[in-house]
ZARO-439761 format. One record per residue (C-alpha): residue in three letters; x, y, z. Coordinates in steps of 0.1 Angstrom, whole numbers, plus 5000, padded with zeros to 4 digits. Each point is the difference from the previous one (the first is absolute). Example, Ala and Ser with C-alpha at 12.3 -4.5 7.8 and 13.67 -1.06 7.14 Angstrom:
2
residuo; xx; yy; zz
ALA; 5123; 4955; 5078
SER; 5014; 5034; 4993
***
This chain:
400
residuo; xx; yy; zz
MET; 5151; 5160; 5417
ILE; 5031; 4986; 5017
LEU; 4992; 4965; 4986
LEU; 4996; 5014; 4966
LYS; 5034; 5017; 5002
ILE; 5016; 4968; 5012
ALA; 4983; 4981; 4971
VAL; 5013; 5025; 4974
ARG; 5035; 4998; 5016
ASN; 5001; 4963; 4999
ALA; 4987; 4998; 4964
LEU; 5029; 5023; 4990
ARG; 5025; 4982; 5023
TYR; 4994; 4965; 4989
LYS; 5003; 5007; 4963
ARG; 5004; 4964; 4987
ARG; 4969; 4988; 5017
SER; 4981; 5031; 4989
ILE; 5011; 4994; 4964
ALA; 4990; 4964; 5002
ILE; 4965; 5009; 5012
GLY; 4998; 5029; 4975
LEU; 5009; 4978; 4970
GLY; 4973; 4975; 5009
VAL; 4974; 5027; 5003
LEU; 5013; 5018; 4969
VAL; 4996; 4969; 4978
SER; 4965; 4993; 5015
ILE; 4986; 5035; 4995
PHE; 5016; 5004; 4966
ALA; 4985; 4967; 4988
LEU; 4966; 5008; 5015
GLN; 4998; 5035; 4985
PHE; 5012; 4990; 4966
LEU; 4978; 4969; 4997
ASP; 4970; 5020; 5012
ALA; 5006; 5026; 4972
PHE; 5006; 4972; 4975
THR; 4967; 4984; 5010
GLU; 4981; 5032; 4996
GLY; 5015; 5006; 4966
PHE; 4993; 4965; 4990
LYS; 4963; 5003; 5010
LYS; 4996; 5033; 4981
ALA; 5018; 4987; 4969
MET; 4978; 4969; 4999
LEU; 4968; 5020; 5005
LYS; 5010; 5027; 4974
SER; 5009; 4974; 4974
PHE; 4968; 4981; 5007
LEU; 4978; 5032; 4996
ASN; 5018; 5010; 4968
LYS; 4993; 4966; 4985
GLU; 4966; 4992; 5014
GLY; 4985; 5033; 5011
VAL; 4987; 5014; 5032
VAL; 4966; 4990; 4988
LEU; 4996; 4972; 4974
ILE; 4969; 4994; 4979
THR; 4996; 4967; 4983
PRO; 4972; 4978; 4986
LYS; 4975; 4989; 5026
ASP; 5012; 4964; 4998
GLY; 5036; 5011; 5001
ILE; 5027; 4995; 4974
ASP; 5003; 4964; 4987
LEU; 5036; 4994; 4989
PHE; 4989; 4971; 4978
THR; 4971; 5017; 4982
PRO; 5006; 5037; 5003
SER; 4981; 5008; 4968
LEU; 4967; 4989; 5015
HIS; 4999; 5025; 5028
SER; 5003; 5038; 4997
VAL; 4990; 5033; 5017
SER; 4974; 5016; 4977
HIS; 4993; 5037; 4996
TYR; 5034; 5008; 5016
SER; 4999; 5036; 4988
LYS; 4969; 5006; 5022
ILE; 5018; 4985; 5030
ILE; 5031; 5021; 4994
GLY; 4978; 5031; 4997
PHE; 4983; 4992; 5033
THR; 5033; 4993; 5017
ARG; 5016; 5033; 4988
LYS; 4969; 5019; 5012
ASN; 5004; 4985; 5035
LYS; 5037; 5000; 5002
LYS; 5015; 5030; 4983
GLY; 5037; 4997; 4990
ALA; 5000; 4962; 5001
SER; 5021; 4982; 4975
ILE; 4978; 4974; 4981
GLU; 5013; 4974; 4977
SER; 4978; 4975; 4981
SER; 5016; 4969; 4984
ILE; 4992; 4968; 4982
GLU; 5022; 4970; 5010
PHE; 5001; 4966; 4983
PRO; 5024; 4972; 4990
ALA; 5011; 4999; 4964
GLN; 5025; 4986; 4976
MET; 5024; 5023; 4981
SER; 5015; 4989; 4967
LYS; 5027; 5013; 4977
ASP; 5010; 4978; 4970
THR; 5006; 4965; 5015
PHE; 5005; 5013; 5036
ASN; 4971; 4998; 5026
LEU; 4998; 5010; 5036
ASP; 4972; 4999; 5026
VAL; 4995; 5034; 5015
PHE; 4976; 5019; 5023
ALA; 4985; 5029; 4980
LYS; 4988; 5032; 5016
GLY; 4979; 5025; 4980
LEU; 5002; 5036; 5012
LYS; 4992; 5035; 4990
THR; 5029; 5019; 4985
ASP; 5000; 5024; 5029
ALA; 4998; 4973; 5027
PRO; 5024; 5004; 5030
THR; 5015; 4966; 4993
ILE; 5010; 5011; 4965
ARG; 5015; 5032; 5014
ASN; 5020; 4981; 5026
LEU; 5015; 4978; 4973
VAL; 5014; 5030; 4980
PRO; 5031; 5005; 5021
ARG; 5008; 4963; 4995
LEU; 4999; 5000; 4962
ILE; 5032; 4990; 4983
TYR; 4986; 5001; 4965
GLY; 4971; 5019; 4984
ARG; 4972; 5018; 5018
ALA; 4968; 4995; 5019
ILE; 4967; 4989; 4985
GLN; 4982; 5029; 4984
ALA; 4973; 4985; 4977
LYS; 4980; 4969; 4992
GLY; 5019; 4970; 4988
GLN; 5032; 5008; 5020
ALA; 5017; 4980; 5027
MET; 5029; 4999; 5025
ILE; 5020; 4970; 5012
GLY; 5029; 4992; 5023
LYS; 5036; 4996; 4990
VAL; 5000; 4962; 5007
THR; 4968; 4995; 4980
ALA; 5016; 5019; 4971
GLU; 5031; 4978; 5001
LEU; 4980; 4967; 5002
LEU; 4979; 5009; 4970
HIS; 5028; 5019; 4981
ILE; 4979; 5031; 4999
ALA; 5013; 5035; 4993
GLU; 4983; 5034; 5002
GLY; 4975; 5004; 4972
ASP; 4994; 4962; 4994
THR; 4964; 4987; 4997
VAL; 4989; 4970; 5021
VAL; 4969; 4979; 5001
ILE; 4979; 4996; 5032
LEU; 4978; 4970; 5005
THR; 4975; 4995; 5029
GLN; 4966; 4986; 5008
ASP; 4971; 5024; 4995
ARG; 4967; 5003; 5018
TYR; 4983; 4974; 4977
GLY; 5026; 4973; 5003
GLY; 5016; 5008; 4967
ILE; 5035; 5013; 4992
GLY; 5006; 5036; 5002
ALA; 5029; 5011; 4978
GLY; 5016; 5033; 4991
GLU; 5032; 5017; 4991
VAL; 5018; 5027; 5020
CYS; 5031; 5020; 4993
ILE; 5027; 4999; 5027
VAL; 5007; 5037; 5006
GLY; 5020; 4997; 5032
ILE; 5023; 4976; 5018
TYR; 5006; 5005; 5037
ASP; 5024; 4986; 5026
SER; 4981; 4995; 5032
LYS; 5015; 4989; 5034
ASN; 4970; 4977; 5004
ARG; 5008; 4966; 4985
THR; 4964; 4992; 4992
GLU; 4994; 5033; 4983
ASN; 5032; 4996; 4980
GLU; 4993; 4965; 4988
LYS; 4962; 4995; 4998
MET; 4982; 5033; 4997
LEU; 4985; 5015; 4968
TYR; 4985; 5035; 5002
ILE; 4976; 5009; 4972
ASP; 4974; 5027; 4996
ILE; 4966; 4994; 5015
GLU; 4980; 5000; 4967
THR; 5021; 4972; 4985
ALA; 4995; 4980; 5032
GLN; 4962; 5005; 4998
GLN; 5000; 4988; 4963
LEU; 5021; 4969; 5008
LEU; 4976; 4989; 5027
ALA; 4969; 5011; 4980
TRP; 4989; 5024; 5027
ASN; 4981; 5032; 4998
THR; 5018; 5033; 5002
ASP; 4987; 5007; 5035
GLU; 5013; 4968; 5016
VAL; 5032; 4994; 5020
THR; 5015; 4974; 5023
LYS; 5006; 5022; 5030
ILE; 5002; 5036; 5011
LYS; 5025; 5011; 5026
VAL; 4997; 5033; 5020
ASN; 5029; 5016; 5017
PHE; 5000; 5030; 5024
THR; 5022; 5011; 5029
ASP; 4975; 5001; 5030
HIS; 4997; 4962; 5003
LYS; 4978; 5003; 5031
ASN; 4970; 5008; 4978
ALA; 5005; 4968; 4979
ASP; 4972; 4980; 5017
PHE; 4975; 5029; 4998
LEU; 5006; 5006; 4963
ALA; 4999; 4962; 4992
SER; 4966; 4996; 5018
LYS; 4987; 5031; 4982
ILE; 5009; 4986; 4965
GLN; 4987; 4966; 5009
LYS; 4967; 5014; 5011
GLU; 4997; 5019; 4967
PHE; 5010; 4971; 4978
PRO; 4989; 4967; 5017
ASN; 5010; 4979; 4969
ILE; 5037; 5004; 5006
LYS; 5024; 4991; 5028
VAL; 5017; 5029; 5018
GLN; 5027; 4995; 5026
SER; 5022; 5023; 5020
TYR; 5037; 4991; 5004
ARG; 4995; 4989; 5036
LYS; 4980; 4970; 4989
ARG; 5027; 4990; 4975
THR; 5032; 5003; 5020
GLU; 4998; 4969; 5022
ASN; 5029; 4983; 4982
ILE; 5021; 5031; 5004
ASP; 4991; 5003; 5037
THR; 5010; 4963; 5005
LEU; 5033; 5006; 4982
ILE; 5008; 5030; 5021
ARG; 4991; 4981; 5032
ILE; 5024; 4972; 4990
SER; 5027; 5026; 4992
ASN; 4995; 5016; 5034
ILE; 5002; 4967; 5018
LYS; 5034; 4993; 4984
LEU; 5013; 5034; 5008
TRP; 4989; 4998; 5036
ILE; 5017; 4965; 5003
PHE; 5032; 5017; 4988
ASN; 4995; 5028; 5025
ALA; 4993; 4975; 5028
ILE; 5034; 4983; 4993
ILE; 5018; 5033; 5001
LEU; 4983; 5010; 5033
ILE; 5008; 4966; 5016
VAL; 5037; 5004; 4990
THR; 4999; 5036; 5014
ALA; 4985; 4988; 5033
GLY; 5027; 4974; 5003
ILE; 5027; 5026; 4995
ILE; 4984; 5023; 5026
VAL; 4995; 4972; 5025
ASN; 5036; 4988; 4997
THR; 5015; 5036; 5001
VAL; 4979; 5012; 5030
LEU; 5006; 4967; 5019
THR; 5038; 5004; 4995
SER; 4997; 5037; 5010
VAL; 4981; 4992; 5032
PHE; 5023; 4973; 5013
GLU; 5031; 5021; 4992
ARG; 4985; 5029; 5020
LYS; 4991; 4981; 5031
ARG; 5020; 5022; 5022
GLU; 4985; 5032; 4986
ILE; 4965; 4985; 5005
GLY; 5009; 4988; 5035
THR; 5013; 5035; 5009
LEU; 4968; 5017; 4988
ARG; 4979; 4974; 5019
ALA; 5021; 5005; 5032
ILE; 4995; 5038; 5000
GLY; 4963; 4997; 4998
ALA; 4990; 4994; 4964
GLY; 4971; 4976; 4997
ARG; 4997; 4972; 4975
GLY; 4974; 5020; 4980
GLU; 5024; 5030; 4997
THR; 5029; 4977; 4990
ILE; 4978; 4984; 4973
VAL; 4989; 5034; 4987
MET; 5036; 5012; 4999
ILE; 5013; 4970; 4979
LEU; 4969; 4999; 4978
GLY; 5003; 5037; 4996
GLU; 5033; 4993; 4981
VAL; 4982; 4977; 4977
ILE; 4972; 5024; 4994
ILE; 5023; 5030; 4993
ILE; 5020; 4979; 4975
SER; 4968; 4985; 4984
VAL; 4983; 5034; 4996
PHE; 5031; 5017; 4985
VAL; 5009; 4971; 4977
GLY; 4963; 4995; 4991
LEU; 4998; 5036; 4988
LEU; 5034; 4996; 4982
GLY; 4989; 4968; 4983
SER; 4967; 5016; 4990
LEU; 5019; 5030; 4985
LEU; 5022; 4976; 4980
ALA; 4970; 4980; 4988
GLY; 4982; 5032; 4992
ILE; 5029; 5012; 4978
LEU; 5001; 4967; 4981
VAL; 4962; 4999; 4996
GLY; 5000; 5036; 4989
TRP; 5025; 4992; 4973
LEU; 4982; 4969; 4989
SER; 4966; 5018; 4999
ILE; 5016; 5021; 4972
LYS; 5021; 4974; 4982
GLY; 4977; 4970; 5007
ILE; 5008; 4963; 5005
TYR; 5001; 4983; 4966
PHE; 4986; 4964; 5000
GLY; 5008; 4991; 4964
GLN; 4989; 4965; 4991
ILE; 4983; 4995; 5034
SER; 4973; 5024; 4990
GLU; 4994; 4982; 4968
ALA; 4989; 4969; 5019
MET; 4973; 5020; 5019
ASP; 4971; 5016; 4983
PHE; 4995; 5029; 5024
LEU; 5035; 5008; 5010
SER; 5016; 5030; 4983
ASN; 5037; 4996; 4990
THR; 5010; 5029; 5023
LEU; 4990; 5003; 5037
TYR; 5003; 5032; 5020
PRO; 5002; 4995; 5038
GLU; 4980; 5024; 5021
ILE; 5003; 5012; 5036
ILE; 4970; 4999; 5023
TYR; 5012; 5022; 5029
HIS; 4977; 4987; 5028
LYS; 5011; 4965; 4992
TRP; 5036; 5009; 5001
ALA; 4995; 5017; 5034
GLY; 4982; 4969; 5012
ASN; 5030; 4979; 4988
ILE; 5025; 5021; 5021
PHE; 4978; 4996; 5031
PHE; 4997; 4963; 4994
VAL; 5038; 4995; 4996
VAL; 5007; 5020; 5032
ILE; 4975; 4978; 5019
TRP; 5015; 4969; 4984
ALA; 5035; 5010; 5011
VAL; 4988; 5007; 5036
LEU; 4982; 4967; 5002
ALA; 5031; 4982; 4987
ALA; 5022; 5018; 5026
ALA; 4975; 4995; 5029
TYR; 5010; 4964; 5008
PRO; 5038; 5004; 5005
VAL; 4993; 5033; 5019
ILE; 4975; 4984; 5024
LEU; 5024; 4970; 5004
GLY; 5029; 5024; 5009
VAL; 4981; 5021; 5026
LYS; 4987; 4969; 5018
MET; 5035; 4997; 5015
LYS; 5004; 5013; 5036
PRO; 5022; 5031; 5003
CYS; 5026; 4982; 5022
ASP; 5003; 4971; 4975
ALA; 5005; 5024; 4971
LEU; 5027; 5020; 5019
ARG; 5017; 4968; 5011
LYS; 5002; 4987; 4964
***
């Protein structure tokens, strides 16, 4: 108890040294806490964006989707599959689509696009409504929506009719006309420049498909832990299709997250090394300036261990206090950003599964672990100069 009182007194007495140690710890804990919250937000944003675009469970043709000959492979009797899925997963959001490359023409202007046929009540169509700058969403057969950039390239306005050309199932040319009823401005560059959204019936006609054929079906629901079970159940019922849960399709995202984590931890390591240097230099200076005080304590019976505990106690008190303060400041910043978000702008356009706004998230047990780690790191950094100082004999310390 006496050693603790002395440690508190010295921490308040030698303010400059305490501030130097405190600043090092403050920067370290603030960086650790903020980057940890940023990483968690990044992971959730990537996963959420991926699931919105690709589904918790994805159903495709048995041989997969061939990007070069998409018209040759389809999921047949998709209405039965949807009915079975709804029966086994009530409340799930299910979207069937037909995807294929096409050429869009208006007058003398042509552009290669990626066409996507959807039902008029599909979630993707609903999500595009807030981004519309002209017109409305698709409501009937023969209607289409395009991005702002596509409209500018082809000199298209709302209400114009365009011709769509693609290769059908039999190797011929599938051609049709659609009316552009909506023009949207998306934050995603690919969606803005290359996507053409049409109704699903027009897509089936262009590819010479039956009315019960689609390219893929994506199923979304909140309790992701049941994804594997549902996927296996659908696969067992319909062996002629390919059913995958999101866990089997997120390897690239996991790799990207691991790379991002490595970069962040390298940055954290640099900060911790700098902090350790500050603490070592400050404590070493403090120990050698307090030789007489240490010598007096040793002379009246204080052992080396007690002296070490007293000096390290100062570092622990400062580290704990500043660790909590730094976490509070980081928490305030993260709390504000979790509401406002971090806007990525054009960076998100270069990545398919990164939303344009990221919301950091606090994982409390990780933050508590970070505080404990920083305190231990500060103690380890201070241990060398402290041990070096108490090795002096009391008589030598008093003489000097």
